[in-house]
Backbone as CSV, one residue per row, in Angstrom:
resi,resn,N_x,N_y,N_z,CA_x,CA_y,CA_z,C_x,C_y,C_z
1,MET,-18.712,-59.484,30.481,-17.373,-60.007,30.324,-16.477,-58.894,29.812
2,ARG,-15.327,-58.757,30.425,-14.336,-57.769,30.027,-13.609,-58.294,28.793
3,VAL,-13.601,-57.487,27.742,-12.898,-57.890,26.531,-11.492,-57.325,26.584
4,GLY,-10.555,-58.054,26.097,-9.197,-57.564,26.064,-8.190,-58.685,26.212
5,THR,-8.524,-59.712,26.933,-7.595,-60.826,27.070,-7.858,-61.844,25.967
6,THR,-6.880,-62.676,25.751,-7.054,-63.766,24.790,-8.239,-64.626,25.199
7,ARG,-8.356,-64.920,26.471,-9.457,-65.744,26.982,-10.808,-65.113,26.634
8,ASP,-10.949,-63.837,26.926,-12.209,-63.150,26.628,-12.533,-63.204,25.144
9,GLN,-11.516,-62.960,24.318,-11.716,-62.967,22.880,-12.128,-64.347,22.385
10,LEU,-11.455,-65.381,22.879,-11.802,-66.746,22.477,-13.247,-67.078,22.838
11,LEU,-13.654,-66.698,24.037,-15.023,-66.997,24.475,-16.052,-66.226,23.653
12,LEU,-15.758,-64.958,23.346,-16.669,-64.181,22.509,-16.788,-64.776,21.106
13,GLU,-15.665,-65.144,20.529,-15.677,-65.744,19.194,-16.437,-67.062,19.194
14,MET,-16.209,-67.859,20.212,-16.886,-69.144,20.306,-18.400,-68.961,20.426
15,ASP,-18.820,-68.027,21.272,-20.252,-67.764,21.441,-20.878,-67.264,20.140
16,ALA,-20.182,-66.367,19.458,-20.709,-65.835,18.195,-20.821,-66.938,17.147
17,ALA,-19.825,-67.814,17.076,-19.868,-68.915,16.108,-20.998,-69.885,16.444
18,GLY,-21.193,-70.166,17.715,-22.304,-71.034,18.126,-23.643,-70.430,17.753
19,ASP,-23.764,-69.124,17.925,-25.000,-68.437,17.521,-25.218,-68.549,16.017
20,ARG,-24.144,-68.446,15.251,-24.267,-68.563,13.782,-24.784,-69.941,13.388
21,VAL,-24.268,-70.980,14.027,-24.735,-72.343,13.737,-26.203,-72.468,14.126
22,SER,-26.576,-71.974,15.289,-27.975,-72.047,15.741,-28.907,-71.333,14.773
23,GLU,-28.494,-70.158,14.313,-29.303,-69.412,13.337,-29.418,-70.179,12.022
24,ALA,-28.334,-70.825,11.607,-28.327,-71.547,10.332,-29.285,-72.737,10.335
25,ILE,-29.484,-73.360,11.497,-30.342,-74.555,11.548,-31.737,-74.266,12.084
26,ALA,-31.966,-73.046,12.528,-33.257,-72.704,13.142,-34.423,-73.013,12.211
27,GLY,-35.421,-73.704,12.742,-36.651,-73.964,12.016,-36.604,-75.115,11.027
28,LEU,-35.468,-75.778,10.896,-35.391,-76.901,9.968,-36.072,-78.132,10.573
29,SER,-36.709,-78.906,9.724,-37.370,-80.136,10.175,-36.352,-81.261,10.309
30,ASP,-36.755,-82.325,10.988,-35.890,-83.499,11.100,-35.532,-84.035,9.722
31,GLU,-36.499,-84.021,8.821,-36.264,-84.520,7.463,-35.230,-83.659,6.750
32,GLN,-35.340,-82.347,6.872,-34.375,-81.445,6.241,-32.979,-81.623,6.850
33,MET,-32.920,-81.846,8.143,-31.648,-82.031,8.839,-30.964,-83.333,8.447
34,SER,-31.736,-84.287,7.966,-31.210,-85.630,7.697,-30.898,-85.890,6.231
35,ARG,-31.250,-84.971,5.349,-30.986,-85.177,3.918,-29.501,-84.986,3.621
36,PRO,-28.887,-85.911,2.897,-27.454,-85.794,2.593,-27.199,-84.853,1.414
37,ASP,-27.594,-83.609,1.547,-27.526,-82.628,0.457,-26.256,-81.788,0.431
38,LEU,-25.441,-81.864,1.457,-24.252,-81.008,1.538,-23.002,-81.859,1.324
39,ASP,-22.607,-82.008,0.082,-21.442,-82.827,-0.260,-21.563,-84.255,0.277
40,GLY,-22.763,-84.796,0.248,-22.994,-86.160,0.700,-23.284,-86.297,2.186
41,TRP,-23.202,-85.208,2.899,-23.503,-85.207,4.333,-24.799,-84.461,4.580
42,SER,-25.456,-84.852,5.652,-26.640,-84.117,6.102,-26.187,-83.000,7.049
43,ILE,-27.119,-82.126,7.365,-26.828,-81.083,8.358,-26.512,-81.746,9.692
44,LYS,-27.239,-82.790,10.013,-26.976,-83.530,11.251,-25.536,-84.058,11.247
45,ASP,-25.060,-84.573,10.098,-23.672,-85.033,9.997,-22.697,-83.888,10.252
46,HIS,-23.004,-82.721,9.709,-22.127,-81.562,9.924,-22.075,-81.193,11.401
47,LEU,-23.191,-81.285,12.080,-23.214,-80.954,13.509,-22.429,-81.977,14.324
48,THR,-22.535,-83.261,13.978,-21.751,-84.263,14.710,-20.258,-84.092,14.407
49,HIS,-19.954,-83.657,13.203,-18.572,-83.360,12.818,-18.021,-82.223,13.697
50,LEU,-18.796,-81.161,13.863,-18.359,-80.064,14.729,-18.147,-80.553,16.157
51,THR,-19.034,-81.406,16.624,-18.912,-81.957,17.980,-17.604,-82.717,18.136
52,LEU,-17.305,-83.591,17.186,-16.062,-84.361,17.253,-14.859,-83.444,17.393
53,TRP,-14.788,-82.410,16.561,-13.610,-81.544,16.599,-13.572,-80.703,17.860
54,HIS,-14.723,-80.357,18.424,-14.712,-79.684,19.734,-14.216,-80.649,20.809
55,GLU,-14.613,-81.902,20.717,-14.126,-82.890,21.693,-12.605,-83.003,21.617
56,LEU,-12.073,-83.080,20.411,-10.621,-83.144,20.253,-9.957,-81.865,20.757
57,ARG,-10.568,-80.711,20.473,-10.019,-79.441,20.953,-9.968,-79.407,22.475
58,PHE,-10.979,-79.955,23.126,-10.993,-79.982,24.587,-9.744,-80.690,25.113
59,PHE,-9.442,-81.856,24.550,-8.273,-82.598,25.014,-6.974,-81.877,24.666
60,GLU,-6.910,-81.277,23.486,-5.714,-80.517,23.122,-5.522,-79.330,24.063
61,LEU,-6.575,-78.592,24.316,-6.490,-77.434,25.199,-6.095,-77.862,26.607
62,SER,-6.668,-78.942,27.074,-6.332,-79.448,28.410,-4.870,-79.871,28.490
63,ARG,-4.372,-80.517,27.451,-2.973,-80.944,27.390,-2.050,-79.722,27.425
64,ILE,-2.373,-78.722,26.632,-1.540,-77.528,26.543,-1.616,-76.714,27.834
65,ALA,-2.796,-76.667,28.444,-2.952,-75.937,29.713,-2.051,-76.519,30.800
66,ARG,-1.796,-77.821,30.722,-0.941,-78.490,31.715,0.542,-78.354,31.370
67,GLY,0.857,-77.622,30.300,2.247,-77.395,29.923,2.740,-78.292,28.809
68,GLY,1.858,-79.132,28.266,2.262,-80.046,27.199,2.206,-79.413,25.827
69,ARG,2.535,-80.230,24.837,2.485,-79.826,23.438,1.236,-80.402,22.807
70,ALA,0.806,-79.794,21.719,-0.320,-80.332,20.960,0.016,-81.765,20.564
71,GLY,-0.936,-82.666,20.765,-0.715,-84.067,20.461,-1.416,-84.532,19.206
72,PHE,-2.159,-83.641,18.575,-2.920,-84.026,17.393,-2.785,-82.956,16.322
73,PRO,-1.583,-82.729,15.818,-1.456,-81.751,14.741,-2.138,-82.274,13.476
74,VAL,-2.909,-81.433,12.856,-3.677,-81.816,11.669,-2.855,-81.468,10.439
75,THR,-2.093,-82.432,9.947,-1.255,-82.162,8.793,-1.524,-83.112,7.631
76,ASP,-2.107,-84.249,7.892,-2.352,-85.255,6.859,-3.819,-85.193,6.441
77,GLU,-4.081,-84.554,5.308,-5.458,-84.333,4.860,-6.220,-85.646,4.653
78,SER,-5.554,-86.680,4.135,-6.262,-87.943,3.926,-6.632,-88.584,5.260
79,GLY,-5.766,-88.463,6.246,-6.080,-88.983,7.582,-7.237,-88.237,8.219
80,VAL,-7.251,-86.933,8.062,-8.346,-86.118,8.593,-9.649,-86.488,7.902
81,GLU,-9.606,-86.662,6.591,-10.814,-87.033,5.851,-11.337,-88.391,6.317
82,HIS,-10.438,-89.323,6.581,-10.850,-90.638,7.088,-11.547,-90.488,8.442
83,ILE,-10.950,-89.700,9.328,-11.563,-89.464,10.645,-12.939,-88.831,10.466
84,ASN,-13.031,-87.818,9.625,-14.316,-87.139,9.409,-15.381,-88.114,8.909
85,GLN,-15.041,-88.909,7.914,-16.017,-89.841,7.342,-16.424,-90.919,8.348
86,GLN,-15.444,-91.451,9.072,-15.737,-92.521,10.023,-16.645,-92.027,11.147
87,PHE,-16.340,-90.865,11.705,-17.158,-90.361,12.796,-18.543,-89.937,12.331
88,ALA,-18.639,-89.384,11.136,-19.971,-89.045,10.607,-20.802,-90.315,10.477
89,ALA,-20.212,-91.363,9.946,-20.941,-92.634,9.803,-21.301,-93.228,11.161
90,ASN,-20.369,-93.178,12.105,-20.631,-93.745,13.436,-21.748,-93.019,14.168
91,ARG,-21.817,-91.717,13.991,-22.784,-90.922,14.750,-24.081,-90.651,13.979
92,ARG,-24.144,-91.057,12.736,-25.334,-90.818,11.903,-26.623,-91.360,12.532
93,PRO,-26.605,-92.521,13.187,-27.852,-93.041,13.764,-28.363,-92.275,14.999
94,LEU,-27.566,-91.388,15.548,-27.985,-90.671,16.750,-29.211,-89.810,16.454
95,PRO,-30.146,-89.755,17.394,-31.304,-88.874,17.193,-30.865,-87.408,17.217
96,PHE,-31.599,-86.580,16.489,-31.228,-85.177,16.357,-31.116,-84.474,17.709
97,ALA,-32.022,-84.780,18.635,-31.958,-84.138,19.963,-30.628,-84.440,20.645
98,GLN,-30.127,-85.657,20.493,-28.838,-86.000,21.089,-27.696,-85.290,20.374
99,VAL,-27.796,-85.163,19.057,-26.765,-84.466,18.289,-26.619,-83.030,18.808
100,LEU,-27.750,-82.356,19.006,-27.693,-80.981,19.525,-27.169,-80.940,20.956
101,ALA,-27.627,-81.874,21.793,-27.166,-81.915,23.183,-25.663,-82.184,23.242
102,ASP,-25.181,-83.091,22.395,-23.751,-83.396,22.363,-22.938,-82.181,21.918
103,LEU,-23.429,-81.456,20.921,-22.729,-80.264,20.452,-22.691,-79.201,21.551
104,ASP,-23.807,-78.980,22.205,-23.841,-78.014,23.309,-22.875,-78.413,24.421
105,PHE,-22.838,-79.708,24.751,-21.953,-80.196,25.806,-20.490,-80.020,25.408
106,ALA,-20.161,-80.344,24.160,-18.775,-80.200,23.698,-18.352,-78.737,23.735
107,ARG,-19.243,-77.846,23.346,-18.918,-76.412,23.425,-18.693,-75.983,24.865
108,GLU,-19.505,-76.489,25.771,-19.336,-76.134,27.185,-18.014,-76.678,27.722
109,MET,-17.606,-77.856,27.265,-16.302,-78.391,27.669,-15.190,-77.438,27.234
110,ILE,-15.296,-76.914,26.026,-14.289,-75.969,25.525,-14.312,-74.691,26.351
111,ARG,-15.505,-74.184,26.634,-15.615,-72.961,27.444,-14.917,-73.156,28.789
112,GLN,-15.166,-74.283,29.428,-14.546,-74.550,30.731,-13.035,-74.689,30.615
113,ALA,-12.584,-75.363,29.554,-11.142,-75.525,29.362,-10.470,-74.172,29.133
114,ILE,-11.107,-73.317,28.340,-10.557,-71.975,28.113,-10.542,-71.190,29.420
115,ALA,-11.631,-71.263,30.174,-11.720,-70.523,31.435,-10.657,-70.965,32.433
116,ASN,-10.280,-72.238,32.393,-9.318,-72.783,33.355,-7.882,-72.789,32.870
117,CYS,-7.670,-72.394,31.640,-6.326,-72.425,31.064,-5.561,-71.162,31.461
118,PRO,-4.319,-71.314,31.882,-3.517,-70.116,32.153,-3.436,-69.250,30.885
119,GLU,-3.573,-67.960,31.072,-3.603,-67.029,29.934,-2.411,-67.223,28.992
120,GLU,-1.225,-67.404,29.548,-0.037,-67.542,28.691,-0.059,-68.829,27.862
121,ARG,-0.861,-69.803,28.263,-0.967,-71.061,27.509,-2.025,-70.967,26.404
122,LEU,-2.726,-69.843,26.312,-3.719,-69.643,25.253,-3.098,-69.051,23.989
123,ASP,-1.810,-69.002,23.924,-1.095,-68.492,22.760,-1.401,-69.397,21.562
124,PRO,-1.957,-68.844,20.483,-2.333,-69.666,19.325,-1.186,-70.487,18.738
125,ARG,0.038,-70.041,18.913,1.182,-70.784,18.368,1.345,-72.141,19.039
126,LEU,0.761,-72.332,20.208,0.880,-73.605,20.928,-0.083,-74.668,20.401
127,PHE,-1.052,-74.264,19.604,-2.127,-75.173,19.229,-2.004,-75.785,17.857
128,GLU,-1.014,-75.376,17.096,-0.875,-75.861,15.734,-2.204,-75.656,15.010
129,GLU,-2.640,-76.568,14.159,-3.842,-76.310,13.360,-5.154,-76.506,14.108
130,LEU,-5.142,-77.277,15.168,-6.408,-77.605,15.811,-7.064,-76.398,16.463
131,GLY,-6.309,-75.542,17.070,-6.883,-74.344,17.673,-7.719,-74.654,18.897
132,PRO,-7.820,-73.718,19.816,-8.501,-73.986,21.069,-10.022,-73.903,21.024
133,HIS,-10.578,-73.236,20.053,-12.009,-72.974,20.153,-12.813,-73.378,18.926
134,GLY,-12.245,-73.366,17.768,-12.949,-73.796,16.569,-13.990,-72.838,16.048
135,ALA,-13.931,-71.574,16.454,-14.945,-70.618,16.011,-14.991,-70.509,14.493
136,GLY,-13.848,-70.463,13.865,-13.819,-70.377,12.405,-14.400,-71.614,11.748
137,HIS,-14.167,-72.756,12.347,-14.704,-74.011,11.827,-16.229,-74.007,11.920
138,ASP,-16.756,-73.623,13.078,-18.212,-73.546,13.247,-18.817,-72.548,12.260
139,THR,-18.178,-71.398,12.122,-18.684,-70.369,11.220,-18.703,-70.862,9.779
140,ALA,-17.661,-71.564,9.356,-17.620,-72.093,7.991,-18.769,-73.064,7.742
141,HIS,-19.059,-73.921,8.701,-20.171,-74.863,8.535,-21.514,-74.130,8.577
142,ALA,-21.630,-73.109,9.410,-22.862,-72.321,9.446,-23.095,-71.652,8.095
143,GLU,-22.040,-71.119,7.500,-22.162,-70.487,6.184,-22.554,-71.502,5.114
144,MET,-22.014,-72.704,5.196,-22.364,-73.754,4.247,-23.848,-74.122,4.362
145,ILE,-24.326,-74.240,5.588,-25.740,-74.569,5.815,-26.630,-73.428,5.343
146,THR,-26.232,-72.201,5.628,-27.009,-71.034,5.201,-27.077,-70.954,3.675
147,ALA,-25.962,-71.221,3.010,-25.939,-71.214,1.542,-26.855,-72.319,0.995
148,TRP,-26.834,-73.481,1.609,-27.721,-74.573,1.194,-29.185,-74.164,1.350
149,ARG,-29.500,-73.515,2.455,-30.889,-73.063,2.675,-31.318,-72.092,1.580
150,ARG,-30.431,-71.173,1.197,-30.759,-70.226,0.127,-31.005,-70.960,-1.183
151,ARG,-30.128,-71.900,-1.518,-30.287,-72.676,-2.757,-31.598,-73.455,-2.770
152,GLU,-31.967,-73.983,-1.610,-33.180,-74.801,-1.497,-34.445,-73.953,-1.298
153,GLY,-34.267,-72.660,-1.050,-35.412,-71.787,-0.782,-36.061,-72.062,0.559
154,ILE,-35.247,-72.442,1.540,-35.758,-72.792,2.871,-35.469,-71.652,3.838
């Protein structure tokens, strides 16, 4: 892949962030993935949380690629917290294999949306807080999981 365009950079960042998440969860058991040790959430909850926000990013990116404006600006912290808690609870019963498959699928949706978006529509100013790729969001959760593993000696 040729680096230099916004598209190339977004895809590289997204891939690197996905690798960080994969490294952070590598070798963990189902039991370890399901313990609510990270601020009341399990690692599985964190992964479903990332999936949700990638799903929302897909729709935002698709809307903006068609010439529209961001339709989901994240400005109300209490509203965002409600969404996060509700979706974590709704998706908690999902088996871990599905959680990983859903996350992989959501990332692929973002990759396709970025690949199909006109370059001039990838301007970060068009996305408000949601952003097109979520690499920083994935990286932050990977760091949280990695820190938890260190604390637990895992």
